C-alpha positions as CSV (number, residue, x, y, z in Angstrom):
1,M,68.1,78.5,23.6
2,T,71.2,76.4,24.2
3,S,72.2,74.9,27.5
4,T,75.1,77.2,27.5
5,E,72.9,80.2,27.6
6,N,70.8,78.8,30.5
7,S,73.9,78.1,32.6
8,T,74.5,80.2,35.7
9,P,77.6,82.4,35.5
10,V,80.4,81.3,37.7
11,L,82.5,83.8,39.6
12,A,86.2,83.3,39.4
13,V,87.8,82.8,42.8
14,P,91.5,83.6,43.0
15,A,93.5,80.7,44.0
16,T,95.2,80.7,47.4
17,S,98.1,78.8,48.7
18,G,96.1,77.6,51.8
19,R,99.0,78.7,54.1
20,L,98.3,80.7,57.2
21,R,99.6,84.2,56.9
22,L,101.4,85.2,60.1
23,P,102.3,88.8,61.0
24,P,105.8,89.8,59.8
25,V,107.1,90.3,63.4
26,L,105.9,86.8,64.4
27,R,107.4,85.2,61.3
28,R,110.8,86.8,62.0
29,Y,110.6,85.7,65.7
30,L,109.8,82.1,64.6
31,R,112.9,82.1,62.4
32,N,115.1,82.3,65.6
33,P,115.1,78.8,67.0
34,V,116.9,79.8,70.2
35,S,114.3,82.4,71.1
36,V,111.4,80.0,70.2
37,A,113.0,77.4,72.4
38,A,113.4,79.9,75.2
39,L,109.7,80.9,74.9
40,I,108.7,77.2,75.2
41,V,110.9,76.7,78.2
42,F,109.5,79.8,79.9
43,G,106.0,78.6,79.2
44,L,106.9,75.2,80.8
45,V,108.3,76.9,83.8
46,L,105.0,78.8,84.3
47,V,103.1,75.5,84.0
48,F,105.5,73.9,86.5
49,A,105.1,76.8,89.0
50,F,101.4,77.5,88.8
51,I,99.8,74.2,87.7
52,G,102.3,71.8,89.2
53,P,101.4,72.4,92.9
54,L,97.8,71.6,92.1
55,L,98.8,68.2,90.8
56,W,101.6,67.2,93.1
57,K,100.8,65.2,96.2
58,Y,103.0,67.2,98.6
59,S,102.5,70.8,99.6
60,Y,105.5,73.1,100.1
61,A,104.5,73.5,103.8
62,T,103.9,69.7,104.5
63,F,106.4,67.7,106.6
64,T,107.2,64.2,105.4
65,P,108.9,61.4,107.4
66,D,111.7,61.2,104.9
67,N,114.5,63.5,106.0
68,S,117.5,64.3,103.9
69,R,116.5,61.8,101.2
70,P,118.3,62.0,97.8
71,P,116.1,62.2,94.6
72,S,113.8,59.2,94.2
73,L,110.5,58.3,92.5
74,D,108.6,59.4,95.6
75,H,110.7,62.7,95.9
76,P,112.1,63.5,92.4
77,F,114.1,66.5,93.9
78,G,114.8,64.8,97.2
79,T,114.0,66.2,100.6
80,D,115.7,68.6,103.0
81,S,116.9,68.0,106.6
82,T,113.4,68.8,108.1
83,G,111.5,66.5,105.7
84,Y,110.1,69.1,103.2
85,D,109.7,67.8,99.7
86,T,112.2,69.8,97.6
87,L,110.1,69.5,94.4
88,S,107.1,71.2,96.1
89,Q,109.4,73.8,97.6
90,V,110.9,74.6,94.2
91,M,107.4,74.8,92.7
92,R,106.4,77.3,95.4
93,G,109.7,79.2,95.1
94,T,109.5,79.4,91.3
95,Q,105.9,80.7,91.6
96,R,106.8,83.4,94.0
97,S,109.9,84.5,92.2
98,V,108.1,84.6,88.8
99,Q,105.3,86.6,90.4
100,I,107.8,89.2,91.7
101,A,109.7,89.3,88.4
102,L,106.6,89.8,86.3
103,F,105.2,92.3,88.7
104,V,108.4,94.3,88.5
105,A,108.5,94.1,84.7
106,V,105.0,95.4,84.3
107,V,105.0,98.1,86.9
108,A,108.5,99.5,86.0
109,T,107.7,99.3,82.3
110,V,104.4,101.2,82.7
111,L,105.8,103.9,84.9
112,G,109.0,104.2,82.9
113,S,107.0,104.4,79.6
114,V,104.8,107.2,80.9
115,V,107.7,109.2,82.3
116,G,109.9,108.7,79.2
117,A,107.1,109.5,76.8
118,A,106.3,112.7,78.7
119,A,109.9,113.8,78.8
120,G,110.5,113.1,75.1
121,Y,107.2,114.8,74.0
122,F,107.2,118.0,76.1
123,G,111.0,118.5,76.1
124,R,112.7,121.5,77.6
125,L,111.8,122.1,81.3
126,V,109.7,118.9,81.6
127,D,112.4,116.8,80.0
128,A,115.2,118.3,82.2
129,T,113.1,117.9,85.4
130,L,112.2,114.3,84.7
131,M,115.7,113.2,83.6
132,R,117.2,114.7,86.7
133,L,114.6,112.6,88.7
134,V,115.8,109.6,86.8
135,D,119.4,110.4,87.6
136,L,118.5,110.8,91.2
137,V,116.8,107.4,91.5
138,L,119.7,105.7,89.7
139,M,122.0,107.0,92.4
140,F,120.4,104.9,95.1
141,P,122.6,101.8,95.8
142,S,120.9,98.4,96.1
143,I,122.2,97.8,99.6
144,A,120.4,100.8,100.9
145,V,117.1,99.6,99.4
146,A,117.7,96.2,101.0
147,A,118.2,97.9,104.4
148,V,114.9,99.8,104.0
149,M,113.2,96.6,103.1
150,A,114.6,94.9,106.2
151,Y,113.4,97.7,108.4
152,V,109.9,97.7,106.9
153,G,109.6,94.0,107.2
154,R,111.0,93.8,110.7
155,G,108.9,91.6,113.0
156,S,106.5,90.5,110.2
157,Q,106.5,88.6,107.0
158,T,107.7,90.8,104.1
159,S,105.0,90.9,101.4
160,W,106.1,89.9,97.9
161,I,104.2,93.0,96.6
162,T,106.3,95.2,98.8
163,I,109.4,93.6,97.4
164,G,108.1,94.1,93.9
165,L,107.3,97.7,94.5
166,V,110.8,98.5,95.8
167,L,112.4,96.7,92.9
168,S,110.1,98.5,90.5
169,A,111.1,101.8,92.0
170,L,114.7,101.0,91.1
171,A,114.0,99.7,87.6
172,W,111.7,102.2,86.0
173,P,114.3,104.9,85.2
174,I,116.1,102.6,82.8
175,V,112.9,102.1,80.8
176,A,112.2,105.9,80.9
177,R,115.5,106.7,79.3
178,V,115.0,104.1,76.5
179,V,111.4,105.2,75.8
180,R,112.4,108.9,75.9
181,S,115.0,108.4,73.2
182,T,112.4,106.7,71.0
183,V,109.7,109.3,71.5
184,L,112.2,112.1,70.7
185,V,112.5,110.7,67.2
186,H,108.7,110.6,66.7
187,A,107.7,113.8,68.6
188,S,108.2,116.0,65.6
189,A,106.8,113.6,63.0
190,E,104.1,114.7,60.5
191,Y,101.4,112.5,62.0
192,V,102.0,114.1,65.4
193,Q,101.7,117.5,63.9
194,A,98.5,116.5,62.1
195,A,97.0,115.2,65.3
196,K,97.8,118.5,67.0
197,G,96.1,120.3,64.1
198,L,93.0,118.2,64.5
199,G,92.8,119.3,68.2
200,A,94.0,116.1,69.9
201,S,95.2,116.6,73.4
202,D,98.7,116.0,74.5
203,A,97.6,113.0,76.6
204,A,95.8,111.5,73.6
205,I,98.8,112.0,71.3
206,I,101.1,110.3,73.9
207,A,98.7,107.4,74.5
208,R,97.5,106.8,71.0
209,H,100.5,107.6,68.9
210,L,103.9,107.9,70.7
211,I,103.7,105.0,73.1
212,P,102.3,102.6,70.4
213,N,105.2,103.6,68.2
214,A,107.6,102.7,71.1
215,S,105.8,99.4,71.7
216,G,108.7,97.4,70.3
217,T,111.2,99.0,72.7
218,I,108.7,98.5,75.5
219,M,108.2,94.8,74.8
220,V,111.9,94.2,74.8
221,A,112.1,96.2,78.1
222,V,109.6,93.8,79.7
223,T,111.6,90.7,78.9
224,V,114.9,92.3,80.0
225,L,113.3,93.5,83.3
226,T,111.9,90.0,83.9
227,S,115.4,88.6,83.7
228,T,117.0,91.3,85.9
229,A,114.2,91.2,88.4
230,I,114.5,87.5,89.0
231,L,118.2,88.0,89.8
232,S,117.5,91.0,92.0
233,E,114.8,89.1,94.0
234,T,117.2,86.2,94.3
235,A,119.9,88.5,95.7
236,L,117.6,90.1,98.2
237,S,116.2,86.8,99.4
238,Y,119.7,85.4,99.6
239,L,120.7,88.3,101.9
240,G,117.6,87.8,104.0
241,F,115.8,90.9,102.9
242,G,113.3,89.3,100.5
243,V,110.6,86.7,101.0
244,Q,110.4,85.4,104.5
245,P,109.4,82.0,105.9
246,P,107.0,80.2,106.0
247,D,106.7,81.4,102.4
248,T,109.6,80.8,100.1
249,S,111.3,81.8,96.9
250,L,114.2,80.5,94.8
251,G,116.6,82.9,96.4
252,L,115.5,81.9,99.9
253,L,115.9,78.2,99.0
254,V,119.4,78.8,97.7
255,S,120.3,80.8,100.8
256,E,119.0,78.2,103.2
257,A,120.7,75.3,101.3
258,Q,124.2,76.9,101.1
259,T,125.4,75.1,104.2
260,A,124.2,71.7,102.8
261,L,126.0,72.0,99.5
262,T,128.4,69.1,100.3
263,T,125.9,66.9,102.2
264,R,122.6,67.5,100.4
265,P,123.6,69.2,97.1
266,W,120.1,68.6,95.5
267,V,118.5,71.2,97.8
268,F,120.9,73.8,96.5
269,Y,121.3,72.9,92.8
270,F,117.6,72.4,91.9
271,P,116.4,75.9,92.9
272,G,119.7,77.4,91.5
273,A,119.0,75.7,88.2
274,F,115.6,77.2,87.9
275,I,117.0,80.7,88.6
276,V,119.4,80.3,85.7
277,L,116.7,78.8,83.5
278,I,114.3,81.7,84.1
279,A,116.9,84.4,83.6
280,L,118.3,82.8,80.5
281,S,115.0,82.1,78.8
282,A,113.8,85.7,79.5
283,S,117.0,87.1,78.0
284,F,116.7,85.0,74.9
285,I,113.1,85.9,74.5
286,G,114.1,89.5,74.6
287,D,116.8,89.0,72.0
288,G,114.3,87.3,69.7
289,L,111.9,90.2,70.1
290,R,114.6,92.7,69.5
291,M,115.5,91.0,66.2
292,A,111.9,90.5,65.2
293,L,111.0,94.1,65.8
294,D,114.1,95.5,64.0
295,P,114.3,93.8,60.5
296,R,117.6,95.5,59.8
297,Q,119.2,93.9,62.9
298,A,117.7,90.5,62.0
299,K,119.3,90.7,58.5
300,G,122.6,91.7,59.9
301,N,122.7,88.5,62.0
302,R,122.1,86.2,59.1
């Protein structure tokens, strides 16, 4: 018996490139450098807002003996006329504004997705009723909502959750319309008819089939709502109907600093720059997701 006959057979293993295979959507997103940069910037803003206060030596509510000091090593963003450290104030304001914006994006997207999916799936009377409700909500002017918030918060500090709920009540109809149009395309698809034939309930079909098929639209809606919500919160706080002292937000900081624009410009421009930074980064993230989730649109932009 030869040595060849005694040898153990070796299984052939197909050669691999050794490269990490990413999902197609992620690969398309990473091909957009502007959206990738926006995602990194937004992540750094979150670190700045939620981790920065734990590491910085001053609290947003702590007075310092340095009044109206320009930016320095001890106060990188300077101080205001009462001695508050502007860096710690901007950290707190960014944290509160981002909390409100993300809260609005999640609540409005969930509510709008459910209403839009139900309208597109059931159609007829349900669709007509829900869309008339959407039209009714869209009729309310922002100034009226601001007046209601001022009345509710009179004599006490307005909770940021209350602000988020009011802004969500204004934003969800837009999501409902977009999700409805997507669900209308899929409601008569073969897989939906097959699910009905297998005895699946309407709620199960909406939750397991229709809403997941509209997930691309929903993800884009989250980013767009984050951008619009940060601007809406800024406007309400600027008008005095948003976050109230001793708490703060970016809009409130800009509102309080407008009289010091010529004498202490740093207390105005730093919170204003973060408002622009958050709004732009969220918008660019949404653009990147839109292109990544729609390969035809991505090819058209090349």
